[in-house]
Every structure is written in structure tokens, then in C-alpha cells.
C-alpha positions as a Markdown table, in Angstrom:
| # | Residue | x | y | z |
|---|---|---|---|---|
| 1 | Met | 52.4 | -86.1 | -43.8 |
| 2 | Glu | 48.9 | -85.3 | -41.7 |
| 3 | Asn | 47.4 | -88.3 | -42.5 |
| 4 | Glu | 50.4 | -90.5 | -41.2 |
| 5 | Lys | 50.1 | -89.3 | -37.8 |
| 6 | Glu | 47.4 | -89.5 | -35.0 |
| 7 | Ile | 45.8 | -86.5 | -34.6 |
| 8 | Thr | 44.0 | -85.5 | -31.4 |
| 9 | Pro | 40.1 | -84.9 | -31.5 |
| 10 | Val | 40.0 | -81.3 | -31.3 |
| 11 | Glu | 42.5 | -80.7 | -34.3 |
| 12 | Phe | 39.8 | -83.2 | -36.3 |
| 13 | Arg | 37.3 | -80.9 | -35.5 |
| 14 | Arg | 39.0 | -77.9 | -36.4 |
| 15 | His | 39.9 | -79.2 | -39.9 |
| 16 | Leu | 36.3 | -80.2 | -40.6 |
| 17 | His | 35.3 | -76.8 | -39.5 |
| 18 | Ala | 37.8 | -75.4 | -41.5 |
| 19 | His | 36.5 | -77.1 | -44.5 |
| 20 | Pro | 33.2 | -77.6 | -44.3 |
| 21 | Glu | 30.7 | -79.0 | -47.1 |
| 22 | Leu | 26.7 | -79.0 | -47.6 |
| 23 | Ser | 24.4 | -82.1 | -47.6 |
| 24 | Phe | 25.9 | -84.7 | -50.0 |
| 25 | Gln | 28.4 | -82.9 | -51.0 |
| 26 | Glu | 30.8 | -83.8 | -48.3 |
| 27 | His | 33.1 | -85.6 | -50.6 |
| 28 | Glu | 36.6 | -84.1 | -49.2 |
| 29 | Thr | 35.2 | -84.9 | -45.8 |
| 30 | Ala | 34.6 | -88.1 | -46.3 |
| 31 | Arg | 37.9 | -88.6 | -47.9 |
| 32 | Tyr | 39.6 | -86.8 | -44.7 |
| 33 | Ile | 38.0 | -89.2 | -42.5 |
| 34 | Glu | 39.1 | -91.9 | -44.7 |
| 35 | Glu | 42.5 | -90.7 | -43.9 |
| 36 | Arg | 41.9 | -90.7 | -40.3 |
| 37 | Met | 40.8 | -94.4 | -40.0 |
| 38 | Asp | 43.5 | -95.8 | -41.9 |
| 39 | Ala | 46.0 | -94.1 | -39.5 |
| 40 | Leu | 43.9 | -95.4 | -36.7 |
| 41 | Gly | 44.0 | -99.0 | -38.6 |
| 42 | Ile | 40.0 | -99.0 | -38.3 |
| 43 | Ala | 38.4 | -100.7 | -41.4 |
| 44 | His | 36.0 | -98.4 | -43.3 |
| 45 | Arg | 34.0 | -98.2 | -46.2 |
| 46 | Arg | 31.7 | -95.5 | -48.2 |
| 47 | Ile | 28.1 | -95.0 | -47.3 |
| 48 | Ala | 25.3 | -93.3 | -48.8 |
| 49 | Gly | 27.7 | -91.4 | -51.3 |
| 50 | Thr | 29.4 | -89.3 | -49.1 |
| 51 | Gly | 29.6 | -91.0 | -45.7 |
| 52 | Val | 31.8 | -93.5 | -44.1 |
| 53 | Leu | 31.4 | -96.7 | -41.8 |
| 54 | Ala | 34.2 | -97.5 | -39.7 |
| 55 | Thr | 34.0 | -101.1 | -37.8 |
| 56 | Ile | 35.9 | -102.1 | -34.9 |
| 57 | Arg | 35.6 | -105.7 | -33.8 |
| 58 | Gly | 36.1 | -106.4 | -30.4 |
| 59 | Ser | 38.6 | -109.0 | -29.5 |
| 60 | Lys | 36.4 | -111.2 | -27.3 |
| 61 | Thr | 33.6 | -111.6 | -30.5 |
| 62 | Ala | 33.1 | -115.0 | -30.9 |
| 63 | Glu | 33.0 | -116.2 | -34.5 |
| 64 | Lys | 29.0 | -116.5 | -34.8 |
| 65 | Asp | 28.5 | -113.6 | -32.6 |
| 66 | Arg | 26.5 | -110.5 | -34.5 |
| 67 | Gln | 25.6 | -108.3 | -31.3 |
| 68 | Ala | 26.5 | -104.9 | -32.6 |
| 69 | Leu | 26.4 | -101.3 | -31.6 |
| 70 | Val | 26.3 | -98.3 | -33.7 |
| 71 | Leu | 27.5 | -94.5 | -33.0 |
| 72 | Arg | 26.4 | -92.2 | -35.0 |
| 73 | Ala | 27.7 | -88.7 | -35.9 |
| 74 | Asp | 26.2 | -86.4 | -38.9 |
| 75 | Ile | 29.4 | -84.3 | -41.1 |
| 76 | Asp | 27.3 | -81.9 | -43.4 |
| 77 | Ala | 27.6 | -78.2 | -42.7 |
| 78 | Leu | 24.9 | -75.4 | -43.4 |
| 79 | Pro | 24.6 | -72.8 | -46.3 |
| 80 | Ile | 26.1 | -69.6 | -43.7 |
| 81 | Asp | 28.7 | -67.3 | -44.2 |
| 82 | Glu | 31.0 | -67.4 | -41.2 |
| 83 | Arg | 31.4 | -64.5 | -38.8 |
| 84 | Asn | 33.7 | -65.7 | -36.4 |
| 85 | Asp | 37.4 | -64.7 | -35.9 |
| 86 | Cys | 39.2 | -67.8 | -35.0 |
| 87 | Thr | 42.4 | -69.4 | -36.5 |
| 88 | Trp | 40.0 | -72.4 | -37.7 |
| 89 | Arg | 37.2 | -70.6 | -39.4 |
| 90 | Ser | 35.7 | -71.6 | -42.4 |
| 91 | Glu | 37.8 | -71.0 | -45.7 |
| 92 | His | 34.9 | -72.2 | -47.7 |
| 93 | Thr | 32.6 | -68.9 | -48.4 |
| 94 | Gly | 29.0 | -69.1 | -47.6 |
| 95 | Val | 29.4 | -72.8 | -46.0 |
| 96 | Met | 29.8 | -73.1 | -42.4 |
| 97 | His | 29.7 | -75.7 | -39.9 |
| 98 | Ala | 26.7 | -73.1 | -38.1 |
| 99 | Cys | 24.9 | -77.0 | -36.3 |
| 100 | Gly | 27.7 | -78.4 | -34.3 |
| 101 | His | 28.3 | -81.5 | -36.5 |
| 102 | Asp | 32.1 | -81.0 | -36.7 |
| 103 | Met | 31.7 | -81.5 | -32.8 |
| 104 | His | 29.8 | -84.6 | -33.3 |
| 105 | Ala | 32.1 | -86.0 | -35.7 |
| 106 | Ala | 35.2 | -85.1 | -33.2 |
| 107 | Val | 33.4 | -87.0 | -30.3 |
| 108 | Leu | 33.1 | -90.1 | -32.8 |
| 109 | Tyr | 36.4 | -90.2 | -33.6 |
| 110 | Gly | 37.7 | -89.8 | -30.3 |
| 111 | Val | 35.3 | -92.7 | -29.0 |
| 112 | Leu | 36.9 | -94.6 | -32.2 |
| 113 | Gln | 40.3 | -93.8 | -31.3 |
| 114 | Arg | 40.0 | -95.1 | -27.6 |
| 115 | Phe | 38.3 | -98.3 | -29.0 |
| 116 | Ala | 41.2 | -98.9 | -32.1 |
| 117 | Ala | 43.3 | -98.8 | -29.0 |
| 118 | Gln | 41.9 | -100.7 | -26.8 |
| 119 | His | 39.3 | -103.1 | -27.9 |
| 120 | Asp | 38.7 | -105.6 | -25.8 |
| 121 | Phe | 35.2 | -105.5 | -25.9 |
| 122 | Arg | 32.7 | -108.4 | -27.2 |
| 123 | Gly | 30.6 | -107.2 | -30.3 |
| 124 | Thr | 31.1 | -105.1 | -33.2 |
| 125 | Leu | 31.0 | -101.4 | -33.2 |
| 126 | Phe | 30.0 | -99.4 | -36.0 |
| 127 | Gly | 31.1 | -95.7 | -36.2 |
| 128 | Leu | 29.0 | -94.1 | -38.5 |
| 129 | Phe | 30.0 | -90.5 | -40.4 |
| 130 | Gln | 26.7 | -89.6 | -42.0 |
| 131 | Pro | 26.0 | -87.0 | -44.9 |
| 132 | Gly | 23.3 | -85.1 | -45.4 |
| 133 | Glu | 21.5 | -84.7 | -42.1 |
| 134 | Glu | 20.3 | -81.2 | -43.1 |
| 135 | Cys | 18.0 | -81.9 | -45.8 |
| 136 | Asn | 15.3 | -84.1 | -47.4 |
| 137 | Pro | 15.6 | -87.0 | -48.3 |
| 138 | Gly | 18.3 | -87.5 | -45.0 |
| 139 | Gly | 21.5 | -89.2 | -45.4 |
| 140 | Ala | 19.6 | -91.5 | -42.3 |
| 141 | Ser | 17.3 | -93.3 | -44.7 |
| 142 | Leu | 20.1 | -93.6 | -47.4 |
| 143 | Val | 22.3 | -95.3 | -44.8 |
| 144 | Leu | 19.2 | -97.8 | -44.0 |
| 145 | Ala | 18.5 | -98.5 | -47.6 |
| 146 | Glu | 21.7 | -99.6 | -48.1 |
| 147 | Lys | 21.2 | -102.2 | -45.2 |
| 148 | Pro | 24.3 | -102.2 | -43.8 |
| 149 | Phe | 23.4 | -103.7 | -40.6 |
| 150 | Glu | 21.3 | -106.4 | -41.8 |
| 151 | Gly | 22.5 | -110.0 | -40.3 |
| 152 | Tyr | 23.5 | -108.5 | -36.9 |
| 153 | Asp | 22.1 | -108.0 | -33.8 |
| 154 | Ile | 21.6 | -104.4 | -33.4 |
| 155 | Arg | 21.6 | -103.6 | -29.6 |
| 156 | Ala | 21.3 | -99.3 | -29.8 |
| 157 | Val | 22.2 | -96.5 | -32.4 |
| 158 | Ile | 23.2 | -93.8 | -30.1 |
| 159 | Gly | 24.3 | -90.2 | -31.3 |
| 160 | Glu | 24.3 | -86.6 | -29.6 |
| 161 | His | 23.8 | -82.9 | -30.6 |
| 162 | Val | 25.1 | -80.0 | -29.3 |
| 163 | Asp | 23.4 | -77.8 | -27.1 |
| 164 | Ser | 24.0 | -73.9 | -25.9 |
| 165 | Gln | 21.6 | -74.2 | -23.8 |
| 166 | Leu | 23.2 | -76.8 | -21.2 |
| 167 | Glu | 26.1 | -75.9 | -19.8 |
| 168 | Val | 29.8 | -77.2 | -21.2 |
| 169 | Gly | 29.9 | -80.7 | -20.3 |
| 170 | Ser | 26.6 | -81.1 | -19.3 |
| 171 | Leu | 24.3 | -83.8 | -20.8 |
| 172 | Gly | 20.4 | -84.0 | -21.7 |
| 173 | Phe | 17.7 | -86.8 | -22.3 |
| 174 | Arg | 14.5 | -87.5 | -22.4 |
| 175 | Ala | 13.1 | -90.7 | -22.8 |
| 176 | Gly | 9.9 | -91.8 | -25.3 |
| 177 | Lys | 9.2 | -89.1 | -27.8 |
| 178 | Tyr | 11.5 | -86.5 | -28.0 |
| 179 | Met | 12.2 | -84.6 | -31.1 |
| 180 | Ala | 9.2 | -83.6 | -33.7 |
| 181 | Ser | 8.4 | -85.4 | -37.5 |
| 182 | Ser | 8.7 | -82.6 | -39.9 |
| 183 | Asp | 6.6 | -82.7 | -43.1 |
| 184 | Glu | 6.6 | -79.8 | -46.1 |
| 185 | Leu | 3.3 | -78.2 | -47.0 |
| 186 | Arg | 2.4 | -77.2 | -50.4 |
| 187 | Phe | -1.1 | -75.4 | -51.3 |
| 188 | Arg | -1.9 | -74.0 | -54.8 |
| 189 | Val | -5.6 | -72.6 | -54.9 |
| 190 | His | -6.8 | -72.0 | -58.4 |
| 191 | Gly | -9.9 | -69.9 | -59.0 |
| 192 | Thr | -10.8 | -67.4 | -61.4 |
| 193 | Gly | -9.4 | -63.9 | -60.9 |
| 194 | Gly | -10.5 | -60.8 | -62.6 |
| 195 | His | -11.3 | -57.1 | -61.8 |
| 196 | Gly | -11.7 | -56.5 | -58.1 |
| 197 | Ala | -14.9 | -54.7 | -58.4 |
| 198 | Met | -16.6 | -57.1 | -60.1 |
| 199 | Arg | -16.6 | -59.9 | -57.5 |
| 200 | Gln | -19.6 | -61.2 | -58.8 |
| 201 | Leu | -17.8 | -62.9 | -61.5 |
| 202 | Leu | -14.7 | -64.2 | -59.5 |
| 203 | Lys | -13.9 | -67.5 | -57.9 |
| 204 | Asp | -11.4 | -65.6 | -55.3 |
| 205 | Pro | -8.7 | -67.7 | -54.4 |
| 206 | Val | -7.3 | -65.3 | -52.1 |
| 207 | Ala | -10.4 | -65.2 | -50.0 |
| 208 | Ala | -10.4 | -69.4 | -50.2 |
| 209 | Gly | -6.9 | -69.2 | -49.5 |
| 210 | Ala | -6.9 | -66.6 | -46.4 |
| 211 | Glu | -9.2 | -69.0 | -44.9 |
| 212 | Leu | -7.4 | -72.1 | -45.5 |
| 213 | Leu | -4.5 | -70.6 | -43.7 |
| 214 | Thr | -6.6 | -69.2 | -40.8 |
| 215 | Arg | -7.9 | -73.2 | -41.0 |
| 216 | Leu | -4.6 | -74.8 | -41.0 |
| 217 | Val | -3.1 | -72.1 | -38.7 |
| 218 | Ala | -6.1 | -73.3 | -35.8 |
| 219 | Leu | -5.0 | -76.8 | -35.6 |
| 220 | Asn | -1.8 | -75.9 | -33.7 |
| 221 | Gly | -1.6 | -77.6 | -30.0 |
| 222 | Glu | 0.3 | -78.7 | -27.5 |
| 223 | Glu | 1.9 | -81.4 | -30.0 |
| 224 | Cys | 0.9 | -80.4 | -33.7 |
| 225 | Val | 2.9 | -77.3 | -34.9 |
| 226 | Leu | 1.5 | -75.9 | -38.0 |
| 227 | Ser | 3.6 | -72.6 | -39.9 |
| 228 | Ile | 3.2 | -70.9 | -43.4 |
| 229 | Gly | 5.9 | -69.1 | -43.9 |
| 230 | Arg | 5.1 | -68.2 | -47.9 |
| 231 | Val | 2.0 | -66.9 | -49.3 |
| 232 | Glu | 1.8 | -65.8 | -53.0 |
| 233 | Ala | -0.9 | -63.8 | -54.6 |
| 234 | Pro | 0.4 | -61.6 | -57.3 |
| 235 | Gly | -2.4 | -59.6 | -58.1 |
| 236 | Ala | -2.5 | -56.2 | -57.5 |
| 237 | Thr | -5.0 | -53.3 | -55.5 |
| 238 | Asn | -7.9 | -54.1 | -58.3 |
| 239 | Ile | -6.6 | -57.3 | -59.2 |
| 240 | Val | -7.5 | -61.1 | -57.8 |
| 241 | Pro | -5.3 | -63.4 | -59.1 |
| 242 | Asp | -6.2 | -66.8 | -60.7 |
| 243 | Glu | -4.1 | -68.4 | -58.5 |
| 244 | Val | -2.3 | -68.2 | -54.7 |
| 245 | Tyr | 0.6 | -70.3 | -53.6 |
| 246 | Met | 1.1 | -71.1 | -50.2 |
| 247 | Glu | 3.9 | -73.1 | -48.3 |
| 248 | Gly | 4.9 | -74.3 | -44.9 |
| 249 | Thr | 5.4 | -76.7 | -42.2 |
| 250 | Leu | 3.9 | -79.5 | -40.1 |
| 251 | Arg | 5.8 | -81.1 | -37.1 |
| 252 | Thr | 4.1 | -83.6 | -34.8 |
| 253 | Phe | 5.0 | -86.4 | -32.1 |
| 254 | Asp | 3.2 | -89.5 | -32.9 |
| 255 | Glu | 3.2 | -90.9 | -36.0 |
| 256 | Arg | -0.7 | -92.0 | -35.5 |
| 257 | Glu | -1.6 | -88.3 | -34.9 |
| 258 | Arg | 0.6 | -87.4 | -38.1 |
| 259 | Lys | -1.4 | -89.3 | -40.4 |
| 260 | Ile | -5.0 | -88.0 | -38.7 |
| 261 | Ile | -3.3 | -83.9 | -39.2 |
| 262 | His | -2.6 | -84.8 | -42.9 |
| 263 | Gln | -6.1 | -86.1 | -43.4 |
| 264 | Arg | -7.9 | -83.5 | -41.8 |
| 265 | Ile | -5.8 | -80.9 | -44.1 |
| 266 | Gly | -7.1 | -82.4 | -46.9 |
| 267 | Asn | -10.6 | -82.5 | -45.6 |
| 268 | Ile | -10.3 | -78.5 | -45.0 |
| 269 | Ala | -8.8 | -77.8 | -48.4 |
| 270 | Ala | -11.8 | -79.8 | -49.7 |
| 271 | Glu | -14.4 | -78.1 | -47.9 |
| 272 | Ile | -13.5 | -74.6 | -48.9 |
| 273 | Asp | -13.1 | -75.7 | -52.3 |
| 274 | Ser | -16.8 | -76.6 | -52.2 |
| 275 | Arg | -17.8 | -73.5 | -50.7 |
| 276 | Tyr | -16.0 | -71.1 | -52.8 |
| 277 | Gly | -15.7 | -72.9 | -56.1 |
| 278 | Val | -12.1 | -73.3 | -56.1 |
| 279 | Ser | -9.9 | -75.8 | -56.5 |
| 280 | Thr | -6.8 | -76.3 | -54.2 |
| 281 | Arg | -4.1 | -78.9 | -55.1 |
| 282 | Val | -2.8 | -80.1 | -51.7 |
| 283 | Glu | 1.2 | -81.5 | -51.8 |
| 284 | Ile | 2.3 | -83.0 | -48.0 |
| 285 | Ser | 6.6 | -83.8 | -48.7 |
| 286 | His | 7.1 | -86.7 | -45.8 |
| 287 | Gly | 10.1 | -85.8 | -43.9 |
| 288 | Tyr | 12.1 | -87.5 | -40.9 |
| 289 | Pro | 9.8 | -89.3 | -38.5 |
| 290 | Cys | 9.5 | -88.7 | -35.2 |
| 291 | Val | 12.6 | -89.2 | -32.6 |
| 292 | Val | 11.7 | -91.3 | -29.8 |
| 293 | Asn | 14.3 | -92.9 | -27.3 |
| 294 | Asp | 14.3 | -96.0 | -26.1 |
| 295 | Glu | 13.4 | -96.0 | -22.2 |
| 296 | Ile | 15.6 | -98.7 | -21.2 |
| 297 | Leu | 18.8 | -97.1 | -23.4 |
| 298 | Val | 17.5 | -93.6 | -21.3 |
| 299 | Lys | 17.8 | -94.9 | -18.2 |
| 300 | Leu | 20.9 | -96.9 | -18.8 |
| 301 | Ala | 22.6 | -93.6 | -20.0 |
| 302 | Val | 21.0 | -91.2 | -17.0 |
| 303 | Asp | 22.5 | -94.0 | -14.7 |
| 304 | Leu | 26.0 | -93.9 | -16.1 |
| 305 | Ala | 26.2 | -89.9 | -16.2 |
| 306 | Arg | 25.2 | -90.0 | -12.3 |
| 307 | Lys | 27.9 | -92.3 | -11.5 |
| 308 | Thr | 30.4 | -90.2 | -13.3 |
| 309 | Gly | 29.5 | -87.2 | -11.9 |
| 310 | Val | 28.0 | -85.6 | -15.4 |
| 311 | His | 25.7 | -83.0 | -14.6 |
| 312 | Ile | 22.5 | -83.9 | -16.6 |
| 313 | Glu | 19.1 | -82.7 | -17.2 |
| 314 | Met | 15.8 | -84.2 | -18.2 |
| 315 | Leu | 14.4 | -82.2 | -21.3 |
| 316 | Pro | 10.9 | -81.1 | -22.4 |
| 317 | Leu | 10.0 | -82.0 | -26.3 |
| 318 | Arg | 11.8 | -80.4 | -28.8 |
| 319 | Thr | 9.7 | -79.1 | -32.0 |
| 320 | Thr | 12.7 | -79.1 | -34.2 |
| 321 | Ala | 13.5 | -82.5 | -36.4 |
| 322 | Glu | 16.0 | -84.8 | -37.0 |
| 323 | Asp | 16.7 | -87.5 | -39.4 |
| 324 | Phe | 18.0 | -89.9 | -36.8 |
| 325 | Gly | 14.4 | -90.4 | -36.5 |
| 326 | Phe | 15.2 | -92.9 | -39.1 |
| 327 | Tyr | 17.1 | -95.1 | -36.8 |
| 328 | Cys | 14.9 | -95.0 | -34.4 |
| 329 | Arg | 11.8 | -96.9 | -36.9 |
| 330 | Glu | 14.2 | -99.6 | -37.1 |
| 331 | Tyr | 16.3 | -100.1 | -33.8 |
| 332 | Pro | 16.5 | -99.1 | -30.3 |
| 333 | Ser | 18.0 | -95.6 | -30.4 |
| 334 | Leu | 19.0 | -92.9 | -27.8 |
| 335 | Phe | 19.3 | -89.1 | -28.7 |
| 336 | Tyr | 21.0 | -87.0 | -26.3 |
| 337 | Arg | 22.2 | -83.5 | -25.9 |
| 338 | Leu | 26.1 | -82.5 | -25.0 |
| 339 | Gly | 26.1 | -78.6 | -23.1 |
| 340 | Val | 28.4 | -76.5 | -25.3 |
| 341 | Gly | 27.7 | -73.9 | -23.1 |
| 342 | Ala | 25.5 | -70.1 | -23.7 |
| 343 | Gln | 28.5 | -68.0 | -24.8 |
| 344 | Ala | 28.5 | -70.1 | -28.0 |
| 345 | Gly | 25.2 | -68.6 | -29.3 |
| 346 | Arg | 22.5 | -69.8 | -31.4 |
| 347 | Ser | 22.6 | -72.6 | -33.9 |
| 348 | His | 22.2 | -71.9 | -37.3 |
| 349 | Thr | 23.8 | -69.1 | -37.1 |
| 350 | Ala | 27.2 | -67.2 | -38.5 |
| 351 | Thr | 28.5 | -66.3 | -34.8 |
| 352 | Phe | 27.8 | -70.0 | -33.5 |
| 353 | Leu | 31.0 | -71.3 | -32.0 |
| 354 | Pro | 30.9 | -73.9 | -29.1 |
| 355 | Asp | 32.9 | -74.6 | -26.6 |
| 356 | Glu | 35.3 | -77.3 | -27.6 |
| 357 | Arg | 36.1 | -78.2 | -24.0 |
| 358 | Ala | 32.9 | -80.2 | -24.1 |
| 359 | Ile | 34.5 | -82.6 | -26.5 |
| 360 | Asp | 36.4 | -84.6 | -23.9 |
| 361 | Thr | 33.2 | -84.6 | -21.9 |
| 362 | Gly | 31.2 | -86.1 | -25.1 |
| 363 | Ile | 33.7 | -89.1 | -26.0 |
| 364 | Gly | 34.1 | -89.9 | -22.6 |
| 365 | Phe | 30.6 | -90.2 | -21.9 |
| 366 | Met | 29.7 | -92.4 | -25.4 |
| 367 | His | 32.5 | -94.5 | -25.1 |
| 368 | Asp | 31.6 | -95.5 | -21.5 |
| 369 | Leu | 28.2 | -96.0 | -22.7 |
| 370 | Ala | 29.1 | -97.8 | -25.6 |
| 371 | Leu | 30.6 | -100.4 | -23.7 |
| 372 | Arg | 28.0 | -100.7 | -21.3 |
| 373 | Val | 25.6 | -101.4 | -24.1 |
| 374 | Leu | 27.6 | -104.1 | -25.0 |
| 375 | Glu | 28.3 | -106.0 | -21.8 |
| 376 | Lys | 24.5 | -105.8 | -21.2 |
């Protein structure tokens, strides 16, 4: 049977790709990972419901030695119907690994495979196969809520993400703030609607909402990205509705600035309410925090990549969000990019097809980086 023999990281990846599951529904994925850990003789347990936390204790570890390292890969898929023509294409209609999480998991599997075969290091290595990265509240927050690393001296939490804008097998880094926080915005502007010709009787939520949208978008800047993606005003040519609904997202790169923008949003809404005689309910749903890379870890990783001849690129700020930011708030953390080539296409599309040659580079680099961190 398959679970009685060791498989390659590519085989591991293709199995996950063919059997994708949505966020927090990764039941079969978790069972498969557990089988693979059993085949490698690696201790493991469930975490955050549908995640798996593997543990390897180095042979050089003293009884009271609590230094540890966490290697993290996400495992959930997206609600996309795959259009690739490959033998390992998704067998689940409407669900696809279109963001490379199967690649991330395959790299982590390969790293654990190497450490299981040769574990002459000092400390404890955690391999975290994390569920639910693609939707709030984020699997990372649920992992940390269980306090699995309490009592350990966590030297680093390390994760990667595939990137089709980088050459196959190359790596991308950025020190300090890297990826944005993400918040969901919802507004209900309630007024007094009626006949469009009788404006003296109205407290117009459409006009108020239009100004609110304009003022909100004006908040955009180099490190603040606010977009309104949905507006509903269920009136007609001559009917002004009683309520307008809007929703969108806010992304910032600094937690202090994030709070300031939240306050400004509330102040803008209150000012418009006062002038138009309407009432706006503002809802800000906090999403993922910023991804902020530890500068010492970035330097260590860049030096290692250069010494091993891996091509690297230094990356700009990225306005997308990642629940890896939750780890950055708790521990020294590093999140970097693994190139899978332009021919992979765009992620979050039905034809995203990463080059599997990147897996070997990903495994070799993450394995060597883990050893460097544990040795320091």
C-alpha cells in the first residue's frame, strides 16, 4: 500500500494537487500527511482541526535544551475549477491548488524527509502543515491559540511562497515590513429615500455614500491601499433608496498606521452623516497582520543563498496579505519567495501550473537554512 513506502516530494505534491480541499475542510489532506509522517517515522499530532504538526528532536539535544525552529507550509486550496491538462489535475470539481500550497507542502515534506534520515542537530524541529490560510480568521491564528510552542525557545518561524515572477529555482527576500495587513470594510448608509424629484424631503444616502466612497479612496497612498469593490443602492431612475451598502478592503504596512486609518474612516463617516443627515454604520473586520521579516534572519538567508549559488532577488513591498503575519507578531520570522517561472501563469487562476523543478531548490535551501538557524 502507498502509505507503507516512502514517496518523493513530487509524488507528494501531485497527490495533494489531485485531491485539493478548501480552507478548514482539509480532512483527507491531513490524513494523507499523517500517513506520510508515519512512513517516515516522524512524531505528529493534529493542530487547528485540520492541520498537522510534526516534531523531530535532534540527536544532539540535551534533556533541558528548549531551542526550536518552526517550518510552516499551508495546505488549503481555492474554489476554482482547474483547466490544466495534466495527469495530476484536480479530481474535485470547483476546487484547485491554484496558489501553490501543494508546492509549499511538498517542500516541507522533503525537508522533513531529510531530517528524518539524518537528525544529528541540536534542538527541536517543528514541521507545521497549516490549514486555512486563504480565509479569515486564518489558520495561523488558530495554531497560535493552541500555544503549541509554549516552553520552547523559538529561534525562528520560516515559510515560503511560490512566485511566478521569479525564475525557476531562484529566491526572493525582503527585510523588515514586506506584506500588508488586510481588513474588510463594510458600510451601511441609512437615510430617508423617496421620489427623486422631491429632494427637499430626502436625506439622500446615495449622495452621502458617493462622497464617502470618494473620501475613502482619497486615503490611498504608497503604504495604504483602500478599495471599494461593491456598492448597492437598490433604487431606480426616480427612486432614491433608504439605504446604500458598500464594502471593500484596506491594506497597510504598519500597525500604528493601520489604527490611524481606522480612526480616519470613522471620522469621515461621522462628518458626512452630520452634513447629510444620514446615519452610517461602519464595520471594520480585522484580518491578517503585516508580514514583517526579521532582519537578522533575512541576512542569514541571503548569505546562505549566495554561498550555495542560488540566484536571489530583493523584493518590493507587496500589497497582498498572508496569515503568516500572525507568527511575525509572536516570534522572529522569515517569509520568502520561491521562483516557479513565468510559464506557471498567474496564481489564483484556473491555469496556474508551477514548475516542479523548483521543489528541489526549495527543499535544499530550507533544509540548510534550518540547520544554520539551529546552529547559531
